N, C-alpha and C positions, 0 to 999 in steps of 0.2 A: 504493499500499499504506500502510496505516495505520502511523503511528510508534508505537513502544512509549513508555509514561510513562516519565520518566526514574526513576533509583533512588531520588531524592529524594522524588518523589511517591508512589512505590510500596513505600517501605521500611515494613514492618510492624513495629508496637510492640504486641505482643500484650498486654502487661501492662496496657496503658491501656484495654483494651475496656471494662471496667465500672468506671471511676474516678468518684469523685463529683466533681461541680462544685464549685467554692468559691463557693457562692451560697446565700443564706439567703433565704427567701421571707417577706414579711409578710403575715399573715391578717387580712384586712378584718373588722370587726366592725359589728353594728348590730343594731336592735331585731328586725327579720325577715331570714330570709335564705334564699336559693334553695337549694333541696335539689339537691345535685350528683349527676350522672350516674355518675361515675366511681368505684368504690370495689372493692376486692378485699382478701380476708384473705390474711394472709402466705403460705398454702399453695396460693393459686390467683392466676393471672394472667388478666385479662380481656383479650380482643381488642378493641382500640381503633382505629377509623380517624380518623387526626389531620387528614384532609383530604378534605371532600367538599361538595358544593352540594345543595340542594333549591330548587326553584321551583314556582309554582303550576301546576296543571294548567290546560287551557282553560277548564275548567268554574269552577275556584276563581279564576281570572284576572278573573272579574265582580267578586269582592270584593277581590282582590289584584292589581291590574293590573301588567302587565310596564312597564319602562322604555321609552319611545318608540323604536322601531327596535332593540330588543333581545329581540323575541319568540323564545323557545326554538324550536329545530328538532328536539328529541328529548325524550322525557318524563324529568321529574325531579322529580315530587312525592313527598311523605313516604311515602305508602302503599306506591309502587312501590319507595323505598329500603328500607323496613322488610322487604318481602318478600325483597329481594337479600341483606340481612343475616343474616336467618334462615336462609337457604339456606347462606349461607356460614360461618356461626357467628361473626359478629361481634356484640359484645355493646354497643358504644356508639360515639359519633363526635362529632367537633367539625364543626359545621355553618359553612361559610365563607359568608357573604353573597354571593350570586352577582350578577354585573354585570346579569341579566337585570331584577332588580328595582333596581339602582343603590342609592341612598341610601334607598329606601325599605324598612325592615326588617320590615314588618308580617307578611309571610308567615312568614318565619323564626321571628319572635318567637311566632306562633301555634304553630309547630311545637315549639318549646322548651317552651312553657306546657302543651302537650298530652302531651309524653313528657318530663317532667323528669328522670326517671331513666335516660333513654336518650342524651339529647343534651346538649351544652353548644355555646355560640354564640360565632362569631367576627364582629365586625361590620366595615363597610367604612368607612374613614376618609374623610371629606369634606374635600378640602383648598381650600375656596372661600376667596377672597381675603378675605371679610368677616369670617372667623374663626368663623362659625356652627358649624362642623364641630367644634369643641372642646366646645360646649355639647351637640350632638347625641351625641357621643362618651360624655360624661359621663352624660347620661340613659340610653343604652343600657346602659352597665354598672351604674350605681346604681339604676336603676329596673327594667329588664328582665331584668339578670344575665348579661350578654354577659361572657365570660371572657378574649376576645381581640380585637385589632384588625388589620384587614389594611390595609398601606400598598400601594397601587398606584401606582407613579410616573407612570403614563400618565394618570392623572386630574388630576396637578397642572396648573395653569395654564402655557400655553406658556412656555417660558424659566425657569420655576420649577423648584427641586429640593426634594426631601424634607426638606432641612436649612434652609429657609425658616422665617420666624417661625411660621407656622402648624404646619408639620411638627414642628418643635421643640416647641412648646406640647403637641401631641397626644401626642409621644413621651414627654415628660417627664412629662405627666400619667397616662401608662399605666403608669409606673414607680410612681409614687406610689400607684395603684390596684392594683398587683399584677397588671397585665394585659399578657400577652406582645404583641408587636407582628410580625406575619408580613410578609414582604417578597415581592411578586411581581416577580422579575427576569426576565420573558418575553423580553425582547430581548437579554439577556446579563448576566451578573454584573459584567463589567468597566466597563459603563456606570453601574453604581450603587455599585459597591465603596467608592469614597471617601466618599459619603454615609453608608452603612452604618457604616464605620469612624468617621467622625465623631460620629454619633449614639451609637454603642457608647462612645466615649471621654468623651463629654460627659456622658452620662446612665448611667453602669454599673449602676445599679438595674433599668433595663427589661430584661426578659428578650425575646429575637430569636428570631424562627422563620424558616428560610429555606425557603421553598416549593420542592417538587419538585428538591432538590438545587441550588438557585438556578439552575436550567436550565443545569447543567453537563453536557454530553454526553460520552461517551468520547472523549479528545482524539484527533485526527487529524494534529496537527501541533504544532509548539513553541508557537504562540500560544494554541492551545487547551488545552495543557498549562499553561501559566503562568496562565490563567483558572482552572483547576482547583486549580492550587497557591494561589491567592488564597483561594478557599473552604476549603482546609484551614488556612490561615493565619489564618482567623476564628477558630479553635479557641482561640486565646490568649485570647479574650474569654470567661470562663467562663459569660456568661450567654446565650450563643449555641447554639442547638439547630438541628438539620438534619432537615428532612423528607425522607424516602426514599419520594416519592410520585409519583404519575402517572409510573410508569415508561415508560409507552409514549410520553410526550412526549419524554424524554430519551435513550432508547435507538435504536440505529441497527438493531436487528434486531428479528425477531418474538419473541413469548412463548415462552419466559419470561424474555426480555430479559437474557441470560447476559452480555452485553457490559458490563453494569452491575457484574459480580461485582467486579473491581479496584477499582472506584470506592467501593462499599459497604465493603470491606476498609479502604481508606485512611481515609475517613470515620470509621469505627468506631475505628480506631487513633489518629486524631488527637483526636476529640470524646469518645471514650467511647460504649459503646452506650446509656447512661442519657442521652445528649444526641441521640440518634437516634430517629425514630418513622415508622412507616409510614403512609401515606395512599393511598386509592385513586384520587381524583379522580374520583369518582362525580358525575353520570351518565355523563360522557365515556367512561370506561373500559368501560361495558357494550357499546358496539359495537366495543371493541378486542380485549380477552382476556375479557369477562365479569367480573362484580364478585368472583365466588369466584376466578377466575384471578389477579385482581389481589393477592389474599392468597396464593394457591398460588405466585405468581412469588417473593415475598420468600424463602419456604421453599427452594425451588429454587437461588436465588443463594446463600442461606445454606448449603446443601449443597455447592455449589460451591467456597467459600473456607473450608470446615471451620468455620463459625461456631458458636461454643459455643452450647448451647442457652440458656444463662443470658443471653447476648447478644440471642438471638432473642427471648426472652420480653420484655426490655427494649424493643426495636425495635417488637414487635407489640402493645405495651400498657402495659408497666408504666412507660415513660418519659412518656406521655400522663396515665397515671393519677395519677402523682407529682406532674406540673406542674399538673394542674386539680383534684384531688380536695380539696386543702386551701384552695382559693380559695372562700370563702364571701361572696358579693357581697350588701351590704346593699341592702334594697329600701325605698324610701320609701313610707310609708303615705298 
């Protein structure tokens, strides 16, 4: 039988649901700027998917080849995504560079340029020993308008950590460019928590995004409860945001993943709804609950915990809109 979360983990602090993080963003300036996709009037809230991927179709792969050994096994091209977004009523999205194209960002860049009012991009950090990844990162931000960067610790050279010289250089530069850094903790937050805390402490101006609840599942024992407590404890850093995304990956039950209800309640209580954002993890989610189902699941989970409508609006789009709409990326002529 699953153990209940401790009272410390599950204590609700309702007044903190929509608190403002003590964080000021610097807006980049330049002669030319990329037109940002996310905008909303005070009376409306767009639905923004904070985490999805796109990759070339087999036909497009002639121009945009896959990384060797990373050929996709399911469709994930931009046209397929746009159809699913229209059906689900999703207004915009943050495209995260997929492993299928690894460090070749040409396909995602082409999608961002073709649909500048629909998408913004998150590039993939290249932690190569020679340090070339820093220049590549700068070019993707300054020339191609990427607004975030992903740290995948499993791409670092064997024995190296994200806190090595290359990792710190990219992380620090991300803060200078006002570009959030997303962390993929697929093998467990406990394996990477010390690195994340060190980077947050040394470079507090860099915004951090924790993908997929930092892969914290509903705790079944005290050890798993401790890891979830570590996630909640990261709320002490005002620059840290949580993606309530890829619910099918972290839930232990089928759609609508209601075992995640107490986790969402506590994440919102600790971080504030304006530091939490929904993400689908398209196209992987299509075969799980469908793209529209990914959106509906959050509403059903919200109903389960009596989440205020204002908090739901933050999670479903206002957080991502606020985080990215004021980031005007200079483009070199």
